[in-house]
C-alpha positions as CSV (number, residue, x, y, z in Angstrom):
1,M,-15.6,-63.0,-5.3
2,S,-16.3,-62.8,-8.8
3,L,-14.0,-61.6,-11.4
4,V,-15.7,-58.5,-13.1
5,Y,-14.6,-56.4,-16.0
6,F,-14.5,-53.1,-16.2
7,K,-14.9,-50.6,-19.4
8,R,-13.0,-47.9,-19.2
9,F,-12.3,-45.1,-21.8
10,K,-8.9,-44.1,-22.3
11,M,-8.3,-40.5,-23.4
12,E,-6.0,-38.1,-24.6
13,I,-5.6,-34.3,-25.3
14,A,-2.9,-32.5,-27.5
15,L,-1.3,-29.7,-25.8
16,S,-0.6,-27.8,-29.1
17,H,-3.6,-26.5,-29.8
18,W,-4.4,-26.3,-25.9
19,R,-5.1,-23.0,-24.3
20,P,-5.2,-22.6,-20.7
21,T,-8.1,-21.2,-19.0
22,E,-8.2,-19.2,-15.9
23,V,-10.5,-21.7,-13.2
24,A,-11.8,-19.6,-10.2
25,I,-11.8,-22.2,-7.2
26,P,-14.5,-21.2,-4.0
27,E,-13.5,-18.8,-1.1
28,G,-11.9,-21.5,1.9
29,Y,-9.9,-23.3,-0.9
30,E,-7.0,-23.7,-1.8
31,L,-4.6,-25.3,-4.8
32,V,-1.1,-26.8,-3.2
33,R,1.7,-27.8,-5.8
34,W,3.7,-30.9,-4.6
35,R,6.5,-31.3,-2.8
36,A,8.3,-34.0,-0.7
37,G,6.6,-35.0,2.1
38,L,2.8,-34.3,1.0
39,E,2.8,-38.1,0.1
40,E,-0.1,-38.8,3.3
41,K,-2.2,-35.4,2.1
42,H,-2.3,-37.1,-1.6
43,A,-3.3,-40.2,0.3
44,I,-5.9,-38.9,2.6
45,A,-7.1,-37.2,-0.6
46,Q,-7.7,-40.0,-2.9
47,Y,-8.8,-41.8,0.2
48,Q,-12.1,-39.6,1.1
49,C,-12.4,-38.9,-3.0
50,F,-12.5,-42.5,-3.5
51,R,-13.8,-44.8,-0.9
52,F,-17.0,-45.2,-1.8
53,E,-16.1,-44.8,-6.0
54,I,-17.0,-47.6,-8.7
55,D,-12.9,-47.4,-9.1
56,A,-12.5,-48.4,-5.2
57,N,-13.7,-51.8,-6.8
58,V,-11.2,-51.2,-10.1
59,F,-8.2,-50.2,-8.0
60,P,-8.8,-52.0,-4.5
61,C,-5.7,-50.0,-3.0
62,L,-8.3,-47.0,-3.3
63,G,-11.2,-48.1,-1.0
64,N,-8.6,-48.2,2.3
65,E,-6.1,-45.2,3.8
66,D,-2.9,-47.7,3.9
67,G,-3.2,-48.5,0.1
68,C,-3.6,-44.8,-1.1
69,L,-0.6,-44.3,0.6
70,R,1.2,-47.2,-0.8
71,L,0.1,-45.8,-3.7
72,M,0.9,-42.0,-3.7
73,N,4.3,-43.1,-2.2
74,E,5.1,-46.0,-5.1
75,I,3.8,-42.5,-7.9
76,S,6.1,-39.9,-5.9
77,R,9.2,-42.6,-6.5
78,R,8.5,-43.4,-10.3
79,D,11.3,-42.0,-12.6
80,G,8.5,-39.9,-14.8
81,F,7.0,-38.9,-11.4
82,L,6.4,-35.0,-12.5
83,G,6.1,-32.3,-9.8
84,E,4.6,-29.7,-12.0
85,A,1.7,-31.9,-13.0
86,T,1.3,-33.3,-9.1
87,W,-1.8,-30.8,-6.9
88,L,-4.0,-30.9,-4.1
89,V,-7.2,-29.5,-2.5
90,R,-7.1,-28.0,0.4
91,Y,-10.3,-27.0,2.6
92,R,-10.6,-24.9,5.5
93,P,-14.0,-24.5,7.1
94,A,-14.3,-20.8,8.1
95,G,-13.4,-20.4,11.6
96,E,-11.3,-23.5,11.4
97,R,-7.7,-23.7,11.8
98,R,-7.3,-27.4,10.1
99,Y,-7.8,-28.8,6.5
100,D,-9.7,-31.1,4.9
101,Y,-8.0,-32.6,1.9
102,C,-9.8,-33.3,-0.9
103,G,-8.8,-33.2,-4.0
104,T,-6.0,-34.9,-6.1
105,I,-4.6,-35.7,-8.9
106,Q,-0.6,-36.9,-10.1
107,G,1.2,-36.4,-13.1
108,V,3.5,-39.0,-14.8
109,L,5.8,-38.6,-17.8
110,E,5.2,-41.9,-20.0
111,R,7.7,-41.3,-22.2
112,K,8.9,-37.9,-24.5
113,G,6.5,-35.7,-24.7
114,V,3.9,-38.0,-23.3
115,G,2.2,-37.5,-20.3
116,S,-0.3,-39.3,-17.9
117,I,-2.4,-38.0,-15.9
118,Q,-4.0,-40.4,-12.5
119,N,-6.1,-40.6,-9.8
120,V,-7.9,-37.5,-10.2
121,G,-10.4,-37.2,-7.7
122,V,-12.5,-34.8,-5.6
123,A,-14.2,-35.7,-2.6
124,P,-18.6,-36.3,-2.7
125,D,-19.0,-33.0,-0.2
126,H,-16.6,-30.5,-2.5
127,R,-17.9,-31.9,-5.9
128,G,-19.8,-29.3,-8.1
129,L,-17.5,-26.4,-6.8
130,G,-15.2,-26.5,-10.3
131,L,-12.4,-27.9,-8.3
132,G,-11.6,-31.1,-10.8
133,S,-11.6,-28.8,-13.7
134,A,-8.8,-26.5,-11.7
135,L,-6.8,-29.6,-10.9
136,V,-6.8,-31.4,-14.5
137,V,-6.4,-27.2,-16.0
138,H,-3.3,-27.1,-13.3
139,S,-2.0,-30.4,-13.7
140,L,-2.1,-29.8,-18.0
141,R,-0.4,-26.5,-17.5
142,G,2.5,-28.7,-15.2
143,F,2.8,-30.8,-18.3
144,A,2.7,-27.8,-20.6
145,H,6.0,-26.3,-19.4
146,H,7.7,-29.5,-19.4
147,G,7.0,-29.8,-23.0
148,V,4.7,-32.3,-23.3
149,K,2.8,-32.5,-26.3
150,R,-0.2,-35.2,-25.6
151,V,-1.4,-36.3,-21.8
152,S,-3.5,-39.2,-22.0
153,L,-5.9,-40.6,-18.7
154,E,-8.1,-43.5,-18.3
155,V,-12.0,-43.1,-16.3
156,T,-14.3,-45.5,-15.9
157,A,-17.2,-45.3,-18.2
158,D,-19.4,-45.5,-15.8
159,N,-18.1,-42.2,-14.1
160,L,-20.4,-39.8,-16.6
161,G,-19.4,-36.9,-14.3
162,A,-15.8,-37.2,-15.0
163,L,-15.9,-38.1,-18.7
164,R,-18.2,-34.7,-18.9
165,L,-15.2,-32.9,-17.3
166,Y,-12.4,-34.5,-19.8
167,R,-14.9,-34.0,-22.5
168,R,-15.7,-30.0,-21.8
169,L,-11.6,-29.8,-21.2
170,G,-10.8,-30.9,-24.7
171,F,-10.2,-34.7,-23.9
172,V,-11.6,-37.2,-26.9
173,R,-11.6,-40.6,-26.6
174,M,-8.8,-43.3,-28.2
175,R,-9.8,-46.5,-27.0
176,T,-12.0,-48.6,-25.3
177,V,-10.3,-50.8,-22.6
178,Y,-11.3,-53.5,-19.8
179,K,-9.4,-54.0,-16.2
180,A,-10.1,-57.3,-14.7
181,A,-10.9,-56.9,-10.9
182,D,-11.9,-59.2,-7.8
183,V,-15.0,-57.9,-6.9
184,V,-16.2,-58.9,-3.0
185,Y,-20.6,-59.1,-3.0
186,S,-21.8,-58.8,0.6
């Protein structure tokens, strides 16, 4: 085991000038607004999104199903948890009755007028379809509806796809932070 520092960017968007855009999602996909009882579905999506990604090294709970469920339970019970800014993406393959849970985002009020986006993820097989954009836009709408003025998030510097998405939506980098994590090399 070795201690490794991961470079992360804290990014922010001011909602006072932000204008929500319509984001179409492909047929078969559905955005599901938060409601009690969806913790397990969000955890399934988190695991699908992050298990093979660098963020599972930065935050080891994202690398296993039980860790994702614990994380989702903790987030949803926080005082500042904002259901209106928390969404899930599910996909129903053609001819199937079951859903695949393939995208997730959570919103938390940090302090008056400031929100924080947590754990934006889209599973690898579902990327490139606009689902990440749809999740972030819907989350920002939820924050705006709640009167939040600014929303921040953190992203690992090596996650170039996420950085492009956040910049395209209007987020700007505010500062660089480093997250220490124990990494096991096999």
